[in-house]
N, C-alpha and C positions, 0 to 999 in steps of 0.2 A: 750418277752425280752423288758426291758425298754430302750428307746433310745431317743436321742434328736430329737424333732419333731418341724417342722415349719408349721404353719397353715395359711390359706389365710385370709386376713382381709375382713370384711364385706364391701359391696359396699358403704354403707353410710359413713363408716369411711374412706375409701380410698379417697373419695372426699374431705376430710378435709386436706389431705396431699398435699396441693398446693405447687408446686416446688419453690425453692429459690436458689439464687447464692449469696454468700457473698464475697465481695472484702476486702481483708485484709487492716487494717489501719496501716500505717507506722508511727513510732514515733522516734524522736531523742533521747528519753530517753535510757540510758544504760540498764535499766531493767524496766519492767512494768507488771502490772496485772490489768485486768478490769473484773468485774463480775456484773451480774444482781442479785440483792439481792433476789427478790421474787422467781425466778425460779432456782437460783443457777447456771445459765449458765455462763460459762467463755467466755468472748468476746475477750480477748487478753491475751496472756501469752508470755512474752519475758524475758528470763533469770530469771523467776519468782521464782525458787527454789534455786538460788545462794545466799549464805549468804554474805551480803554486809554491809559496815558501814551504819547504818541507821540515823546517826546524831540525831537531835531532834525528829524525828518521833518515836524513841523508848520511848519517854516520855509517849506515849499512854499506855505502859505497867505499868508504875508507876501510871498513872491515873486509870487504871483498878483495881489495887490492892488497891488504896485509896478508890475508889467507893465501892469495896467489904467491906472494913473495916467500912465505914460509914453505909452501908446497914446492916451489922451484929452487929453494935453497939460498935465496938472497937474504933471508932472515932466519933465525932459529928461535924457538920458543924460549930458550934459556939465555939468549943474547941480551945484554943490558944496554939500554940507550940513554944518552944524556938528555937533560931537560934544559931547553934554552930559556932565556928571559921572555921571549915571545910566547912560548907555551905556558910559562908560569903566570903570565899576565892575564890569561883568560879567566873570566868570572863565570857566573852561572853554576851549573853542575860540574864539579871537578873532583879529582883525586887529591887535591891539595899538594901537588908536586912543587918542588922548588929546584933551583939551579944546582944544588948540592947532590941531587938524586941521580942515580943511574938505575933505571927500572927495567926489569925483565919484560920481554915482549909478551909472555904469557899473562903477566899482571896487567900490562897495558890493554890487552885485548879484553880481559874481564872487566877492567876499569871502564871501558867503553860500553860493553854489552850490559853489564849489571848496574854500573854507577852513572852511565852516560857522561863520562868524563871529557869535557872539552879540551882540557890540557893533555890528556892521554892521546886524543886524536892528533893534536899538533905535534907531539913527540914522534909518533909514527909517520906523520906526513913529512916532517923534515928529514927523517931517516931515509924515506923512500923517494923523495922528490928528486927529479933530474938535476935541479940547481940548488938543492938544500933548503929551499924555502917552502912555506906552506902554500904560497900563491902558485909556485911551480907544480906542487902536488895537485892543487885544485884543477889546473889545466890538464894534468895527466888524468885526473878523475873524469873530466869531461870527454877526453878522447877515448878512454876505455869504455865509458858508458855508451858512446856512439857505436863502438865496435860490437858491443853486446846487444844492441838493438834498442837502447833507451834514447829515443829521438827527442824527447821533451825534457831533457835534464841538462842543466848547466850549473857548474859549481864555482863558487868564489872562495870557499874555504873547506876545511876537512870535517867540520863538526855541525854545520847548520846555523852557526851564529848569524843573526840577521845581517844581510848584505845585499846591495843592489844586484839583481840578476841571478841570485842563488835560487834555483828553481828545480822542481821535479814534478812530474805528473803521477797520479795514483796508479795508472797502468804501469809506468816505469818502475815504481816502487814494488809493485806486485811481481813484475818480471825479475827484479833484483832479488827479492825474497826467494823466489823459486830457484834462482841460480845458486844462492847461498845454501839452500837445502840440498840441492842435487849435486853441486860441484864440490862441496866440502862437508861430506857427512861426518868426517872425523872431528870437525870443529863445531858443527851445529849444536850438539848437546849443551854447549856453553850458554846458548840463548834461553835455556830452561832453568838456569841457576837463579835462585831467588835472593841470594845474599853473597856479598863479597866484602871482606874486611881487609883493607890494604894497610899493613904496617901500623895498625891501631889508630889510623887517622880518621878524621871526619866521622865520628860515631853516628851522626845524623844522616849520613849518606852511605848506607850499607845495603839497602834493600832495592831489589829490582822494581821499577815502577810499572811494569806490565801487569795490569789488574787480573788478566785471565790466568796467569800462572798460579794464582791462589784458589782457583776454582777447579772442580773435578769435571772438566769438559774436554780434556785432551790437549789443551793449549801447551805449546812448547817454544814460543817465540813471538815476535822478534824484537821490535823497538818502538818505544813511545817517542813523542815529540811535543814540544810546547814552546811557543813564543807568543807575545801579544799580537803580532802580525798574523801568524799562522793559525792561532787557536790551538786546541788540543787534538792530537792525532795519534794514530797507532798503525803500525804494520804488524799484523798478527797472523798466526797459523795455528791450526789445531788438527789433530789426527784422532779419528775414531774408527776402529776396525781397520779396514783396508783403504779408507778414504782420508784424504788430507784436503783441507780448505785453506786458502790463502786470501787475506783481505787487507785492504788499506782504507782508512777513514781519515778525514781531516776537517778542520774548521769548526770543531765543537766548542762549546762555551765553558766547559769545566771538566776537571778530571773525573768527577762523578758521572757526568753525561757520557764521557768517553768510555768508561767502564760499562755503563748500562747498554750503550749502543753496540759495543764490541760483543758482549755476551749475547745480545739479541741476534746479531748476525750469525754467530757461530751456531746457535741453537736452530735458527731458521734454515741455514744451509744444510745441516745434517738431518733435520726432521722432515723437511719438505722435498728432499731429493734423495734418490737412491741410484746406485750404479746397476745397470742392466746389461746383460749380454744380448746384443741385437742380432748377432750372427756369429757362427764359428768359422774358423779358418777352413777353406775348402768347401763350405756349404753353398750349393748353387742358389743364387739369388734370382737370376733371370737368364735370358739368352740373347745373343746378338746375332744379327744377320751377317753372313760372310759372303764376300764377293770373290768369284773365281777360285773357290776353294774346293777341296775334295769333299768337305762337308759344307752344307749351306747355312749351318747355325753352329754356335759355340757357346758353352755355358760360361756364365760370369760368376766369379766367386771372390770373396775377400781373401787377401793374401795372409791375413792374420785375424784372430778373434776381434770382433768389433764390440767394444765396451763403451756405452754411452751413459750419461747422467740423465735420469728420467724423473720428472715430478711424480710424487706419490699419489696425488689426487687424479683419478681417471674420470673424465667426462666426455670429451669430444674425440672423434677419430683423428689420428695423425696421419697425414698423407706422405707416402714415400714413392719415389720413382727412380728409375735407372736411366741415365742420360749418357749418350755416346754419339760420336760421329760415325756414320755408317751408310751403307754396309761396310764392314771392315774387310779390307783387301787381304787375301791370303798371299804368302804364307804367314801364319800366326804362330808365335812361340808360346809354349806353356808358361804361364806366369806373366805374360805380357800385359801391361795395363791397357785396358780397352774402354773403360767406362767409369762413371761415378755414381754411387748411390747417394741420393739426396733425400734427407728426411728433415722435416721442419716441425718440431713440437711447438705448440702454441706457447708463447711466452719465453722461449729459449732461442738462441741463435740457430741458424741452419746447420745441420750436420752433413758434411760431405765426405764420403769414404771412397777411396779408389777400389775398383774391381778389376780383376785380372782374368785372363783366359784360363778356363778349367783344364784344357789340354791343347796340344799343338794341332794345328790344322795345316796340312800341306797344300800347296798350290794344285789345282785340278789339272788333269791331263787334257789331251786334245779334245776328247768328247765333251768335257765340261766347258772348255773355252768356246767350242763351237755352239753349244747349247746356249751359253750366256750371250754370245754375239747375236744369235738368232732372236733371243728374247728382246735384246736391246733394239734390234732392227724392227721387229714387229711393233714394239712400243712406239718407236719414232714414226712408223708408217701410220699407226693409229692416230697419233697426234696430228699428223699432216692431214689426214682425212677429216678430222674434226674441224681443223682450221679452214679447210676448203669448203665445208658445208655450212660454216658459220655457226656451228653449234657451240 
């Protein structure tokens, strides 16, 4: 009978599971989400799936669609776009565009990233919208967000201007940030630019509002946000060495508090966790029982190096186990997925890594099949005897 089986880890592997204790990071943010990009480990999740007003942080979705359009040739960086009366009418943070302007796409992108231009978003939205309106573009944003896995995001406009139903979750914003970084590496450096002066206009609005860009902590993006409804928020990312951290915070009471909390999160994420190689590709972790095979056991190995994020403070032992449905019936192909390695460090989510067959195992010959059949028969007879005696 096939059943869930748990097998003992090899001694060499157990030694790698040095114990850890994680102390939770408390934040004043109403909602927050912090992840290690390389390993995908979630370091903090506070109201992360609640759909909240995202303010200007939702401009990242407009940027994603604009980058897609440039990459696919539907826009060019040097193309000039007209400014409608609708776009010109936006208040708040703007590039001070008017209807006599025709603005290069490259300038509009920097106007959104560095200056948080509400008008720049509307210009791009109308150019890319299926029906030429910002409302049509907002519907397009919502559809594309769903396709990308953002299940708690709905857009009413291109720039985060307060509107009923315009919502995003912190987890969705982190997912979007990761996509911007990985899908568009050619455009991502723009998020680290600290100043953009457009045509000599608005001398009071030339600096990037991201407070982390002015600190020496590896920060290189992405977008601030603020409205009276949403409070102060930030989608941030920082890279130190080979590690990158992505985080989102929202609902803070002031720009100063946003800057303080953001810096605290970055320092905590890098100081309290380090990336560790749990096992190497092809290294035997355990063995699985084989049914009707030429061999009665097969080694279980990772198909690639296993890198995990590990807290730096070591106190308690971390338990690991290999789980599979077995015995595994032959024939078995080399590299065939057979099991999962499950490790649960205290204070971090469960780590589940697939394990594959170390080598191929052919189906056993006549002698093996007869021996297996006899073993099953004897086992059944023994069970019958126990039932008959009432033991």
